[in-house]
C-alpha positions in Angstrom: 4.0 -31.2 -23.2 4.2 -33.7 -26.1 5.5 -32.1 -29.3 3.0 -31.5 -32.1 3.5 -32.6 -35.7 1.7 -29.4 -36.9 1.9 -26.0 -35.3 0.0 -22.8 -36.4 1.5 -19.5 -35.4 -0.8 -16.5 -35.6 -1.0 -13.2 -33.7 -4.1 -14.3 -31.8 -5.2 -17.6 -30.3 -8.3 -19.2 -31.9 -10.2 -18.6 -28.7 -11.3 -15.5 -26.7 -11.0 -15.3 -22.9 -14.4 -14.6 -21.3 -14.9 -13.8 -17.6 -18.4 -14.2 -16.1 -20.0 -12.1 -13.3 -18.2 -14.2 -10.7 -14.8 -13.8 -12.4 -14.8 -17.4 -13.6 -12.7 -17.8 -16.7 -13.9 -19.6 -19.9 -12.8 -19.7 -23.5 -15.0 -19.0 -26.6 -14.1 -20.0 -30.1 -13.1 -16.9 -32.1 -15.1 -16.0 -35.2 -13.3 -16.2 -38.5 -12.5 -18.3 -41.5 -9.0 -19.3 -40.5 -10.2 -20.9 -37.3 -13.0 -22.7 -39.1 -10.6 -24.0 -41.8 -7.9 -25.3 -39.6 -9.8 -26.5 -36.5 -10.9 -29.9 -37.9 -7.5 -30.7 -39.3 -5.7 -29.6 -36.1 -8.0 -31.7 -34.0 -7.3 -34.8 -36.2 -3.5 -34.2 -36.2 -3.1 -33.2 -32.6 -1.9 -29.8 -33.6 -0.8 -26.8 -31.5 -1.6 -23.1 -31.9 0.8 -20.4 -30.8 -0.8 -17.0 -30.3 -1.5 -14.0 -28.0 -4.5 -14.3 -25.7 -5.7 -10.7 -26.5 -5.1 -9.0 -23.2 -1.9 -7.3 -21.8 0.3 -8.9 -19.2 -1.6 -12.1 -19.2 0.7 -15.0 -18.3 -0.9 -18.3 -19.0 0.3 -21.9 -19.2 -0.4 -24.0 -22.3 -3.9 -25.4 -22.2 -6.4 -27.3 -24.4 -9.6 -26.0 -25.9 -11.7 -27.6 -28.5 -9.2 -30.5 -28.6 -6.4 -28.1 -29.8 -3.3 -27.4 -27.7 -3.0 -23.7 -27.2 0.3 -22.0 -26.4 -0.3 -18.4 -25.2 2.2 -15.7 -25.8 2.3 -12.9 -23.2 2.6 -9.3 -24.4 3.1 -6.3 -22.1 1.2 -3.1 -22.4 4.2 -1.5 -24.0 4.8 -4.3 -26.4 1.2 -4.0 -27.6 1.7 -0.3 -28.1 4.9 -0.7 -30.0 4.8 -4.1 -31.7 1.1 -4.3 -32.5 -0.5 -0.8 -32.5 2.9 0.7 -33.6 4.9 -1.4 -36.1 2.2 -3.8 -37.3 -0.7 -1.3 -37.6 0.9 2.1 -38.0 3.9 1.1 -40.1 3.2 -2.2 -42.0 -0.5 -1.8 -42.5 -0.5 1.6 -44.2 2.6 0.9 -46.2 1.2 -2.4 -47.5 -2.1 -0.7 -48.3 -0.6 1.6 -50.9 0.2 4.4 -48.3 -3.4 5.4 -48.2 -2.3 6.9 -44.8 1.3 7.8 -44.1 3.3 5.0 -42.4 5.2 5.9 -39.3 8.8 4.6 -39.0 10.2 4.4 -35.4 13.2 2.4 -34.4 11.8 1.4 -31.0 8.7 0.0 -32.8 11.0 -2.1 -35.0 13.0 -3.4 -32.0 9.7 -4.4 -30.3 8.6 -6.2 -33.5 11.8 -8.2 -33.6 11.6 -9.0 -29.9 8.0 -10.2 -30.1 8.5 -12.2 -33.3 11.4 -14.0 -31.6 9.2 -14.9 -28.7 6.6 -16.4 -31.1 9.3 -18.3 -33.0 10.9 -19.7 -29.9 7.5 -21.0 -28.7 6.8 -22.6 -32.1 10.3 -24.2 -32.3 9.8 -25.7 -28.8 6.3 -27.0 -29.6 6.9 -28.7 -33.0 7.9 -32.3 -33.3 11.0 -33.5 -35.3 10.4 -33.1 -39.0 7.1 -31.4 -38.2 5.4 -28.5 -39.9 5.0 -24.9 -38.8 2.4 -22.6 -40.6 2.9 -18.9 -39.8 0.1 -16.3 -40.5 0.2 -12.7 -41.5 2.0 -9.4 -41.3 2.4 -9.2 -37.6 4.9 -12.2 -37.7 6.9 -11.7 -40.9 10.2 -12.5 -39.2 9.1 -15.7 -37.6 9.8 -18.1 -40.6 13.6 -17.2 -40.7 13.8 -17.4 -36.9 12.1 -20.8 -36.7 14.4 -22.1 -39.5 17.5 -21.0 -37.5 16.2 -22.8 -34.4 14.7 -25.9 -36.1 16.2 -26.6 -39.6 14.5 -30.0 -39.6 10.9 -28.6 -39.9 8.9 -27.5 -42.9 7.7 -23.9 -42.7 4.8 -22.2 -44.4 3.8 -18.5 -44.3 0.5 -17.0 -45.5 0.1 -13.3 -46.0 -3.5 -12.2 -45.5 -3.1 -8.5 -46.6 -1.7 -7.0 -49.8 2.0 -6.8 -50.6 3.1 -3.4 -52.0 4.9 -2.6 -55.3 8.6 -2.2 -54.8 8.5 1.6 -55.2 6.5 1.8 -52.0 8.0 -1.2 -50.2 11.5 0.3 -50.6 10.5 3.2 -48.2 10.8 0.9 -45.2 14.1 1.1 -43.4 14.0 -2.6 -42.5 12.9 -3.8 -45.9 15.8 -6.4 -46.4 15.3 -7.9 -42.9 11.6 -8.5 -43.6 12.3 -10.1 -46.9 14.8 -12.4 -45.3 12.3 -13.2 -42.5 9.7 -14.3 -45.0 12.2 -16.3 -47.1 12.8 -18.6 -44.1 9.6 -20.4 -45.2 9.5 -23.2 -47.7 6.1 -22.0 -49.1 5.1 -18.3 -49.0 1.4 -17.7 -49.9 -0.3 -14.5 -51.0 -3.9 -13.6 -51.8 -3.2 -12.5 -55.4 -0.7 -13.3 -58.1 0.1 -9.6 -58.2 1.1 -9.6 -54.6 3.4 -12.7 -55.2 5.0 -10.9 -58.2 5.6 -7.7 -56.1 7.3 -9.8 -53.5 9.5 -11.6 -56.0 10.4 -8.3 -57.6 11.5 -7.0 -54.2 13.6 -10.1 -53.6 15.3 -9.7 -57.0 16.0 -6.0 -56.6 16.9 -5.9 -52.9 18.6 -9.3 -52.2 19.7 -10.3 -55.7 18.7 -13.9 -55.0 18.2 -16.3 -57.9 14.5 -16.5 -58.8 13.3 -19.1 -61.3 9.6 -18.8 -62.1 8.0 -18.7 -58.7 10.8 -20.3 -56.7 13.5 -18.4 -54.9 16.8 -20.1 -54.1 17.6 -18.8 -50.6 21.2 -19.0 -49.5 22.0 -20.4 -46.1 25.1 -21.0 -44.0 25.7 -24.5 -45.3 23.2 -24.8 -48.3 20.4 -23.1 -50.1 16.7 -23.9 -49.8 14.0 -23.3 -52.3 11.1 -21.1 -51.3 7.9 -21.4 -53.4 6.1 -18.0 -53.8 2.5 -18.4 -55.0 -1.1 -17.1 -54.8 -3.5 -19.0 -52.6 -6.7 -16.9 -52.5 -8.4 -17.4 -49.2 -12.2 -18.0 -48.9 -14.9 -18.6 -46.4 -16.6 -21.6 -44.8 -19.9 -21.3 -46.8 -21.9 -23.9 -44.9 -23.0 -21.8 -41.9 -23.9 -18.9 -44.2 -26.1 -21.1 -46.4 -27.7 -22.8 -43.4 -28.6 -19.5 -41.8 -29.9 -18.0 -45.0 -32.3 -21.0 -45.3 -33.6 -20.5 -41.8 -37.1 -19.2 -41.5 -36.0 -17.3 -38.3 -33.3 -15.4 -40.2 -35.6 -14.8 -43.2 -38.2 -13.3 -40.8 -35.5 -11.1 -39.3 -34.5 -9.9 -42.8 -38.1 -8.9 -43.5 -38.2 -7.2 -40.1 -35.1 -5.1 -41.0 -36.8 -4.0 -44.2 -40.0 -3.1 -42.3 -38.0 -1.1 -39.8 -36.5 1.0 -42.6 -39.9 1.8 -44.1 -39.8 -1.0 -46.7 -37.7 1.0 -49.3 -37.6 -0.4 -52.8 -33.8 -0.8 -52.5 -31.5 -1.4 -49.6 -27.8 -0.8 -50.2 -25.4 -2.4 -47.7 -21.8 -1.8 -46.7 -20.1 -3.9 -44.0 -16.6 -3.0 -43.0 -14.2 -2.6 -40.2 -13.8 1.2 -39.6 -10.6 1.5 -41.5 -9.3 4.0 -44.0 -8.5 1.2 -46.5 -12.2 0.3 -46.9 -13.3 3.3 -49.0 -16.3 4.1 -46.7 -15.9 7.9 -47.3 -15.8 7.4 -51.1 -19.0 5.2 -50.9 -20.9 7.8 -48.8 -19.8 10.6 -51.1 -21.0 8.8 -54.2 -24.3 7.9 -52.6 -24.9 11.5 -51.3 -24.4 12.9 -54.8 -26.9 10.5 -56.3 -29.4 11.7 -53.7 -28.6 15.4 -54.3 -28.8 14.9 -58.1 -32.2 13.2 -57.9 -30.9 9.9 -59.4 -31.9 8.2 -56.1 -34.6 9.2 -53.7 -34.7 8.8 -50.0 -38.2 7.4 -50.0 -37.0 4.6 -52.3 -33.5 3.7 -51.1 -31.6 3.3 -47.8 -27.9 2.7 -47.2 -27.1 0.6 -44.2 -23.4 1.1 -43.3 -22.0 -1.3 -40.6 -18.6 0.1 -39.5 -17.3 -2.2 -36.7 -14.9 -0.6 -34.2 -11.2 -1.0 -35.1 -7.9 0.1 -33.5 -9.6 2.9 -31.6 -6.3 4.0 -29.9 -4.6 4.8 -33.3 -5.0 8.5 -34.2 -5.8 7.9 -37.9 -8.8 5.8 -36.9 -10.1 8.3 -34.5 -10.0 11.0 -37.2 -11.6 8.7 -39.7 -14.5 8.0 -37.4 -15.1 11.7 -36.8 -15.1 12.4 -40.6 -17.5 9.6 -41.4 -20.0 10.3 -38.7 -20.0 14.0 -39.6 -20.8 13.1 -43.2 -23.6 10.7 -42.2 -25.2 13.3 -40.0 -25.0 16.0 -42.6 -26.5 13.8 -45.4 -29.3 12.6 -43.1 -30.0 16.1 -41.9 -30.3 17.3 -45.5 -32.3 14.4 -47.0 -34.3 12.5 -44.3 -38.1 12.5 -44.1 -40.2 11.5 -41.1 -40.6 8.0 -42.5 -37.3 7.4 -44.3 -33.6 7.8 -43.6 -30.9 8.0 -46.2 -28.2 6.2 -44.1 -28.6 3.9 -41.2 -25.1 4.0 -39.7 -24.1 1.3 -37.2 -20.7 1.7 -35.4 -20.8 -1.8 -33.8 -20.1 -5.4 -34.5 -22.9 -8.0 -35.0 -23.1 -11.8 -34.5 -23.2 -13.9 -37.6 -27.0 -14.5 -37.4 -27.7 -10.7 -37.7 -25.1 -10.3 -40.4 -26.8 -13.0 -42.5 -30.2 -11.3 -42.0 -28.6 -8.0 -43.2 -27.2 -9.8 -46.3 -30.7 -11.2 -47.0 -32.3 -7.8 -46.6 -29.9 -6.0 -48.9 -30.5 -5.7 -52.6 -27.1 -4.3 -53.4 -23.8 -5.1 -51.6 -21.2 -2.3 -51.8 -17.6 -3.4 -51.4 -15.6 -0.4 -52.4 -12.2 -0.9 -50.6 -9.3 1.3 -51.8 -7.0 -1.7 -51.2 -7.9 -5.1 -49.7 -6.0 -8.4 -49.5 -9.2 -10.3 -50.3 -12.5 -9.1 -48.7 -14.5 -12.0 -47.4 -17.6 -9.9 -46.9 -18.2 -10.1 -50.6 -18.0 -13.9 -50.5 -20.3 -14.0 -47.4 -23.0 -12.0 -49.2 -22.8 -14.3 -52.3 -23.0 -17.4 -50.1 -26.4 -16.2 -48.7 -28.0 -15.5 -52.0 -29.7 -18.9 -52.6 -32.4 -17.2 -54.7 -29.7 -15.8 -57.0 -31.1 -12.2 -56.5 -29.0 -9.2 -55.5 -26.0 -7.4 -57.0 -22.4 -6.9 -55.9 -20.5 -3.7 -56.5 -16.9 -4.7 -56.0 -13.7 -2.7 -56.0 -11.1 -3.8 -58.5 -8.5 -3.2 -55.8 -9.6 -6.2 -53.7 -8.2 -9.7 -54.0 -11.8 -10.9 -54.5 -12.0 -9.0 -57.8 -9.6 -11.6 -59.4 -12.2 -14.3 -58.7 -15.6 -12.6 -58.8 -15.5 -11.3 -62.3 -19.3 -11.2 -62.7 -19.6 -8.5 -60.0 -19.9 -4.9 -61.1 -16.3 -4.0 -60.9 -15.4 -0.4 -60.0 -12.5 2.0 -59.3 -13.6 3.5 -56.0 -11.4 6.6 -56.5 -13.6 7.5 -59.5 -16.7 8.9 -57.8 -18.6 9.3 -61.1 -17.8 5.7 -62.0 -18.8 4.6 -58.5 -22.1 6.5 -58.9 -22.8 4.8 -62.2 -21.9 1.4 -60.8 -24.4 1.9 -57.9 -27.1 2.9 -60.4 -26.3 -0.1 -62.6 -26.8 -2.4 -59.6 -30.0 -0.7 -58.5 -31.6 -0.8 -62.0 -30.3 -4.3 -63.0 -33.1 -6.5 -64.3 -33.8 -9.7 -62.3 -32.7 -11.9 -65.2 -29.3 -10.2 -65.3 -29.0 -10.4 -61.5 -29.7 -14.2 -61.6 -27.2 -14.8 -64.4 -24.4 -13.0 -62.6 -25.2 -14.3 -59.1 -25.3 -18.0 -60.3 -21.8 -17.6 -61.7 -20.6 -15.9 -58.5 -22.1 -18.5 -56.3 -20.6 -21.3 -58.3 -17.1 -19.8 -57.8 -17.5 -19.2 -54.0 -19.1 -22.6 -53.2 -16.4 -24.5 -55.2 -13.4 -22.4 -53.9 -14.3 -22.4 -50.2 -12.0 -22.1 -47.2 -11.4 -25.9 -47.1 -10.2 -25.8 -50.7 -7.9 -23.0 -49.8 -6.4 -24.7 -46.8 -6.1 -28.0 -48.7 -4.2 -26.4 -51.5 -1.7 -24.7 -49.1 -1.2 -27.8 -47.1 -0.6 -29.8 -50.3 2.1 -27.3 -51.2 3.7 -27.8 -47.7 3.5 -31.6 -48.1 5.3 -31.3 -51.5 8.0 -29.2 -49.9 8.4 -31.7 -47.1 8.7 -34.5 -49.6 11.3 -32.6 -51.6 13.3 -31.9 -48.4 13.2 -35.6 -47.6 
């Protein structure tokens, strides 16, 4: 296979394997902003993408889909349990999300993480052309940059971290803290969602490794020489075009009206859209809403909360417990407050295609994004992109990356239930003129700083690093 000048390394391939009724295999483009942002550039550059195909023990040769060369990485059932469900999602995920749930530290999980990261790194090193570029993505692959540098010192390496990075007092808990820092510092450019995350990372480097840090550049010592690693915030965004196009479609607008009709045409529809995850603040949101109903500040005949909670990591114990708690709360609130014609909460434990999501966004008067900790939260930006009429209100947790950009939202501390209740009431009672003023500013920000602007800024930083190396 011809070497590629540009190689993306991510936990998953940008396509999903689909088998029809006859067992015939096909590949469908995965949803998500990262794929949408990188696909045109990779097609033009003849790039390659290294990733897992999403199923255990699936050995596949490299193949081409959508004019992108795909290099599948095989993972065994045990590696999925230890590397992915274990270290990535039961150690790193809770630790990096402010220990909202207790992280688990197991040496065998760490050993699997090292083994799998090395497999990804070796595949990337074999695929990239001389003096090419490797761009590594996210917390599942934090050791890959250093491993690629050891194998291919000629290439330029980028790493982007899609989730938060914790303050040093929390990060220091991890037994393998120094190894992870060194793994990331193999990159020439290390990107985070927020300036705060970049600063936390730099603080850990100073305190743990004692490396020389000047402004946002770390001088990383090597066997023969040092290399500079730029550490900077590159806030990610969405591809706004498909959301705007769908929002303008008469078919989707009719579906939005149908959704309102099916709920009894309440005066106000509140909407929450999340993966079922303990970081998303779903329990806090439901608690605040139930108290507003109980106190008579909201009435079930006038308002409905739609809560979409798409399935997530259903084999991890913490997620099983969370689902039970949320569904018990929803049943109790509906049992206490529903009438024959109106329901307090319409709870949907399922995922939906983009068409239906845009219809839900159009139907909703208030979007509730109350995450306890979130790297960015693209749902907030998706909602804004659909609001061509500049109506609607966004209640946004100040602990999301999006809060740094979307200052005209109603910002809230989701741990403060009274404050969250007041924020919901502010959104429900906001005059149309105030809604329009806020939404126009929010839309301007999201439309100007879309996913293409994000990828362009990161790729320019990589190009500058490559030029400096030359």
